[in-house]
C-alpha positions in Angstrom: 104.2 129.6 56.2 107.2 131.1 54.1 109.4 131.9 57.1 113.2 132.2 57.2 115.4 128.8 57.7 116.0 128.3 61.2 117.5 125.4 63.4 115.2 122.5 63.2 114.0 121.2 66.4 113.5 117.1 64.7 110.8 115.2 63.2 107.9 116.3 61.7 107.9 114.9 57.9 105.4 113.3 56.0 104.9 109.6 57.9 107.2 110.6 59.5 110.5 110.0 57.3 113.3 112.2 57.5 113.7 113.3 53.8 114.8 116.8 53.1 112.5 119.7 51.8 109.0 117.7 52.5 107.9 118.7 55.8 104.7 120.1 55.9 105.2 122.1 59.2 108.2 122.2 61.7 107.0 120.5 64.3 108.0 118.9 67.9 110.4 115.7 67.6 108.5 112.5 69.1 108.6 112.4 72.6 106.7 110.7 75.7 106.0 114.0 77.5 106.9 114.1 81.2 104.6 116.6 83.3 107.4 118.3 85.7 104.6 120.0 87.8 103.1 119.3 91.4 99.2 118.3 90.6 96.4 120.4 91.6 94.6 119.1 94.6 91.4 120.8 95.5 90.9 118.2 97.7 92.1 118.4 101.3 92.9 114.4 103.1 89.7 114.1 104.6 88.0 115.5 101.6 90.0 112.7 99.7 88.7 110.3 102.2 85.3 111.3 101.9 85.1 110.6 98.3 86.7 107.2 99.2 84.3 106.3 101.2 81.4 107.6 99.5 82.3 105.2 96.4 83.0 102.3 98.8 79.4 102.9 100.3 78.3 102.8 96.7 79.8 99.3 96.0 79.0 97.8 99.1 75.7 99.1 100.1 74.0 99.7 96.5 75.8 97.9 94.2 76.8 97.5 90.4 74.6 95.9 88.1 77.1 93.5 86.2 75.2 92.4 82.7 77.4 90.0 82.2 77.1 85.9 83.5 80.6 85.3 83.0 81.6 88.8 85.3 79.0 87.9 88.0 79.9 84.2 88.0 83.8 85.5 88.7 82.9 87.7 91.4 80.6 85.3 93.3 83.3 83.1 93.4 85.6 86.0 94.9 83.3 86.0 98.0 80.9 89.3 96.7 77.3 88.9 97.6 75.4 88.9 94.4 71.6 89.2 93.8 70.5 88.1 90.4 73.2 91.1 88.1 73.9 92.9 90.9 77.1 92.6 92.9 78.0 94.3 96.3 82.1 94.4 96.9 83.2 95.8 100.5 86.4 97.6 100.9 88.9 94.9 101.8 88.3 93.0 98.7 88.4 96.0 96.4 91.8 97.3 97.8 92.9 93.5 97.8 92.0 93.8 94.0 93.8 97.2 93.3 97.0 96.2 95.3 97.7 93.5 92.1 97.3 96.4 89.6 100.2 97.8 88.5 101.0 101.9 88.8 103.1 101.7 85.7 103.0 100.1 82.7 104.3 99.8 78.9 102.5 99.6 75.5 105.2 98.1 72.8 103.4 98.5 69.2 104.9 97.1 65.6 107.6 99.9 65.9 109.0 99.6 69.1 110.3 102.9 68.8 107.1 104.0 69.5 106.7 102.3 72.5 104.8 104.2 75.1 104.9 104.4 79.3 101.4 104.5 80.6 101.2 106.0 84.5 103.7 108.2 86.8 104.4 111.8 85.3 104.0 110.3 81.5 101.5 111.7 79.3 100.4 110.8 76.0 97.6 111.8 73.6 95.0 109.7 71.7 93.4 111.5 68.5 89.5 112.1 68.4 87.6 108.8 68.5 84.4 107.4 67.6 82.4 110.6 66.2 79.6 109.4 63.9 80.0 112.8 61.8 82.9 114.9 60.1 83.1 118.4 59.3 85.4 120.3 57.2 85.4 123.7 55.5 84.9 122.3 52.2 82.3 119.8 52.8 80.7 120.7 55.6 78.8 118.1 58.3 78.6 114.6 56.6 78.2 110.9 57.9 81.7 109.4 58.4 82.8 107.5 55.8 86.0 105.4 54.9 88.1 107.8 52.9 87.4 110.3 55.4 88.7 107.5 58.4 91.9 107.4 56.6 92.5 110.8 56.2 92.5 111.3 60.2 94.8 108.1 60.6 97.0 109.9 58.3 96.7 112.8 60.7 97.5 110.9 63.8 100.5 109.2 62.1 102.2 112.6 60.8 101.6 114.2 63.9 104.6 113.5 66.5 102.8 114.8 69.6 100.0 112.3 68.6 100.6 109.2 70.5 98.3 106.5 70.2 95.9 105.5 67.1 92.9 105.2 69.4 89.4 104.4 68.7 87.8 105.6 64.7 88.1 109.2 64.3 85.1 109.0 62.5 82.8 105.9 62.0 83.1 104.9 58.4 79.6 104.0 57.9 79.9 102.8 54.3 81.5 99.9 55.4 79.5 96.9 57.0 79.6 96.7 60.4 80.3 93.1 60.3 83.6 93.8 58.6 84.4 97.4 59.6 87.0 96.8 62.2 88.5 94.4 59.8 89.4 97.4 57.3 89.7 99.5 59.9 92.3 98.0 61.9 94.0 97.1 58.8 94.4 100.8 57.9 95.1 101.6 61.5 98.2 98.9 61.5 99.7 100.3 58.0 99.2 103.7 57.8 100.5 104.0 61.4 103.2 102.4 63.3 101.4 103.5 66.4 99.5 102.3 69.5 96.2 101.2 68.3 92.9 100.0 70.5 90.5 97.5 69.9 86.6 98.4 70.5 85.2 95.9 73.3 82.0 94.9 70.9 82.2 91.8 70.9 84.3 88.6 71.2 84.5 88.5 67.1 85.9 92.2 67.1 87.8 92.1 70.2 89.8 88.4 69.1 90.3 89.9 65.5 91.9 92.8 66.8 94.5 91.1 69.4 95.0 88.6 66.2 95.6 91.3 63.6 97.9 93.2 66.4 100.3 90.2 66.3 100.8 89.9 62.9 101.5 93.2 62.4 104.3 93.2 65.0 105.6 89.6 63.8 104.9 88.4 67.0 104.4 84.8 68.1 101.3 84.2 70.8 104.1 84.1 73.8 105.4 87.3 72.5 102.0 89.0 72.1 100.8 87.8 75.6 104.4 88.8 77.3 103.9 92.3 77.4 101.2 95.0 76.5 100.7 95.1 72.5 97.2 97.3 72.5 94.4 98.1 74.7 91.0 98.7 75.3 88.7 101.3 76.4 85.2 100.5 78.2 82.9 102.5 79.2 80.2 102.0 82.0 76.9 102.4 81.4 76.1 104.9 84.4 74.7 105.0 86.6 75.6 101.8 88.1 75.8 99.3 85.2 78.4 97.8 83.2 76.9 96.1 79.9 77.8 92.4 78.1 80.2 93.1 75.8 82.4 95.8 76.9 83.2 93.6 80.2 83.4 90.6 77.9 86.0 92.6 75.6 87.5 93.8 79.2 88.1 90.4 80.3 89.6 88.8 77.3 92.1 91.5 77.0 93.0 91.0 80.8 93.8 87.4 80.3 96.1 88.1 77.7 97.8 90.6 79.7 96.6 94.0 77.6 95.6 97.0 79.1 91.9 98.0 79.9 91.1 101.5 80.5 88.0 102.0 82.5 85.8 105.0 81.9 82.1 105.5 83.2 80.7 108.7 81.4 79.2 110.5 84.3 77.4 114.1 83.4 76.3 115.7 86.7 72.7 116.6 86.6 71.9 113.4 84.5 73.6 110.4 85.0 75.1 111.4 87.9 74.4 113.5 91.3 74.4 117.3 90.5 77.2 118.2 92.9 80.7 116.9 91.5 81.4 115.1 94.4 78.7 113.0 94.4 79.7 112.8 90.1 83.3 111.7 91.3 82.7 109.6 93.6 80.0 107.4 91.2 82.4 107.2 88.5 85.1 105.9 90.9 82.9 103.2 92.3 81.6 102.1 88.3 85.4 101.9 87.4 86.8 100.2 90.7 83.9 97.7 90.6 85.3 96.4 87.1 89.1 97.3 87.7 88.5 94.7 91.1 86.8 92.4 88.4 89.5 92.6 85.8 92.4 91.8 88.7 90.5 88.8 90.2 90.5 87.2 86.8 94.1 88.3 85.9 95.8 89.7 88.8 98.5 92.0 87.8 97.1 93.4 84.6 97.5 96.5 83.4 94.5 98.7 83.8 93.8 102.8 84.0 90.9 104.5 85.2 89.1 107.0 83.2 87.5 110.2 84.0 84.3 111.6 81.9 82.4 113.5 84.7 81.4 116.6 83.0 77.8 118.4 83.6 75.1 119.2 81.8 73.4 122.2 80.2 70.4 122.3 82.6 68.6 124.4 80.1 68.6 122.2 77.6 70.0 118.8 79.0 72.9 118.8 76.5 76.6 117.5 77.5 79.1 120.7 78.5 82.8 120.2 78.4 85.4 121.9 79.2 83.6 123.6 81.9 85.0 124.6 85.2 82.8 121.8 86.9 84.6 119.8 84.4 88.1 120.5 85.0 87.8 120.3 89.2 86.2 116.9 88.7 88.9 116.1 86.7 91.1 117.2 89.3 89.7 115.5 92.2 89.6 112.4 90.0 93.5 112.5 89.7 93.9 112.8 93.3 91.9 109.8 94.1 93.5 107.5 91.3 97.0 108.4 93.0 95.4 107.4 95.8 94.8 104.3 94.1 98.5 103.9 92.9 96.8 103.7 89.2 97.4 105.2 85.8 94.4 107.7 84.6 92.9 108.8 81.6 90.8 111.8 80.9 90.2 113.6 77.6 90.2 117.2 75.4 86.9 117.9 74.9 84.3 120.4 73.8 80.7 121.0 73.2 81.5 123.9 70.0 79.7 122.6 67.0 83.1 124.5 64.5 86.5 124.8 65.0 85.8 128.6 66.5 87.1 130.4 70.1 84.6 128.6 72.0 86.5 125.4 70.6 89.4 126.3 71.8 88.5 127.9 74.8 86.4 124.8 76.0 89.1 122.2 74.6 92.0 124.2 76.1 90.3 124.1 79.8 89.9 120.2 79.3 93.3 119.5 78.6 95.2 121.9 81.1 92.6 120.1 83.2 94.6 116.8 82.0 98.0 118.5 82.9 96.9 119.9 86.2 95.3 116.4 87.7 98.7 114.8 85.9 96.5 112.7 83.7 98.4 109.9 81.8 96.6 109.1 78.8 94.6 112.1 77.3 91.6 110.8 75.0 90.2 113.4 72.1 93.2 115.3 72.1 93.1 116.4 68.8 89.9 116.8 66.4 86.8 116.5 68.7 83.6 118.7 68.0 79.6 118.8 69.0 80.1 116.6 72.2 82.0 113.7 70.2 79.8 113.7 67.2 81.7 115.6 64.8 85.4 114.8 64.1 87.0 118.1 62.2 90.8 117.6 60.7 90.7 122.1 61.2 90.5 121.4 64.6 92.9 118.3 64.7 95.4 120.8 63.5 94.4 123.4 65.8 94.6 121.4 68.5 98.3 119.9 67.8 98.9 123.6 68.1 97.8 123.5 71.8 99.6 119.5 72.5 103.1 121.1 71.1 102.5 124.2 73.5 101.7 122.1 76.6 104.8 119.7 75.5 107.1 123.2 75.2 105.7 124.3 79.0 107.0 120.5 79.9 110.6 121.3 78.6 113.1 122.1 81.6 114.0 125.1 79.2 111.3 127.1 80.2 112.3 126.8 83.8 115.6 126.1 84.2 117.8 128.6 86.5 121.6 127.9 85.9 123.9 131.2 86.0 123.3 130.9 81.8 119.9 131.1 82.4 119.8 133.9 85.0 121.9 136.0 82.0 123.5 138.3 84.8 125.5 139.5 82.1 123.9 139.9 79.7 121.9 142.1 81.7 125.0 144.1 82.7 125.8 144.4 78.9 122.4 145.7 77.7 121.9 147.8 80.8 119.1 150.6 81.4 119.1 151.7 77.5 119.8 149.2 75.1 117.7 146.1 73.9 118.6 142.3 73.8 117.8 141.6 70.1 121.6 142.1 69.3 123.6 140.7 72.4 125.4 137.6 72.0 123.3 135.7 75.0 120.1 136.0 72.7 122.4 135.7 69.3 123.4 132.1 70.6 119.9 131.1 71.8 117.1 132.6 69.4 117.0 130.0 67.0 115.2 127.7 70.0 114.8 129.9 72.5 110.8 129.8 72.1 107.9 128.0 71.0 107.5 128.1 67.3 104.2 127.7 65.9 103.2 126.4 62.8 99.2 127.5 63.0 99.2 130.4 65.1 99.9 133.9 63.1 101.7 136.2 65.1 102.4 138.9 63.0 100.2 142.4 63.6 96.9 143.3 61.9 98.4 144.6 58.6 100.5 142.3 58.4 98.1 139.3 58.1 95.3 141.9 56.8 97.9 141.8 53.3 98.4 138.0 53.2 94.9 137.7 52.3 93.6 138.1 56.1 93.4 134.2 56.8 91.4 133.2 59.5 92.9 130.4 61.9 90.7 127.3 60.5 91.5 128.7 56.8 95.1 128.2 57.7 94.7 124.6 59.4 92.5 123.4 56.7 95.5 124.5 54.4 97.7 122.5 56.6 95.5 119.5 56.5 95.5 119.4 53.0 99.2 119.7 52.3 99.7 116.8 54.6 97.8 114.2 53.3 99.3 115.6 49.4 102.7 114.6 51.1 102.0 111.3 53.1 103.9 108.3 52.8 102.6 105.4 55.2 105.5 104.1 57.7 107.6 101.1 56.3 106.3 97.8 57.3 107.6 94.4 57.1 105.7 92.8 53.7 105.7 89.6 54.7 103.4 90.8 57.9 101.7 93.0 55.6 101.0 90.5 53.4 99.8 88.0 56.6 97.7 90.4 57.7 95.8 91.1 54.2 95.3 87.5 54.4 93.7 87.5 57.7 91.4 90.2 56.5 90.2 88.4 53.8 89.8 84.8 55.4 87.8 86.7 58.4 85.6 88.6 55.9 85.0 85.1 54.1 84.0 83.7 57.0 81.2 86.7 57.7 83.4 88.7 60.1 81.3 89.8 63.6 77.5 89.2 64.2 75.4 92.2 63.8 71.7 93.1 63.9 71.5 93.8 60.6 
């Protein structure tokens, strides 16, 4: 970490503040990455049509169970065939509903400088979301708690390659479920100024989060509904079901113009057919059914299709991630999502239990599948372990290195072909017997020519050994601790923060959200 001073590329300060001498790392500036590459398309045109027809047959001949009476009533009015909770919809209806959905939308949090574009070639990254446990080098594996939750929020704010403060990075079980969302969202909205997310787990939680987001931004109700300010992600209950609370939350957001990401969780060989084409067709059918519902009740509301199609270990039944099958399923889903002209969400995931080599190759496979599929929103992009059961700050830091590498890979400088880039004069100057370290062409560019890592160690073995033989997770642990020590929360309007405090206090006094406890 003790490198010679070099030209800064921007950003990277604790709490995103630009104060000399306080950066833990020299990181890339905040930006919305744009993926310049053509997507990988394993399916030919007929293959796309086969999967599309398969999804349409599932919807029209088998149907989806909608375990929400309001959703069923809406779809019955729309002319769908309803038998109890089973809803069948034909292709013409589904495609008509999809025609209302935007191919791209923005989400504007309380800090308008953090506005995101979802869709097209844009790609944003979301923190690890929803693990019940945490793990770090000092404390090992343990149940999630509120202090650890806040640590991950600080990491989410600090890293410029993190665009969204998504679900809870770790579930704080030391806070009662009835008020957990109030405390968690208060910290999200004050420790970060990035886009936030609401869990669709009951009307009260969804309504509270929307209201807290409105208050934090100092918005009127009309301003809140005028454009997307936050979002939710819902999951189907594969195979072939959408449950009550997820649909309830999705419909509430859609009616107020807030985005909904629909992400079936289809594990091939368990909750989906063992073949990738069958698993993708089932996943798409489940996603399209919910999106058709939302477009019927709120035409034009922003939506996205998520993919979480992977496979299981057929020896143990455990979920596997970052596999060749996961990568192909993500690429195939990307082709179909582009066919439907919608934004797409995928994930940066692994099955590893600690931040080791397996964790990084599986996560890198997942992340590069996201790049290849032209994913627009990457969930769990930093910090995920044990198939989503553990969040790790060391893994978070290590993943952010990979995310920065992807962003650098996207930059035009890595593939520009101007006369200056062809460097004929430099090649002539150096000739067959020289080197390029000292030539003018290199001297003018060496500070910004290549990606500069913050956790990778590029020294030789002897230099690394003399400096203590520190392994990557240990370096990541030091960085994580330094970030927390220097963190400063982003500025927030005092009146908005006080109103937010009063709202949380009032809702706690009212009992928060109902629970089964």
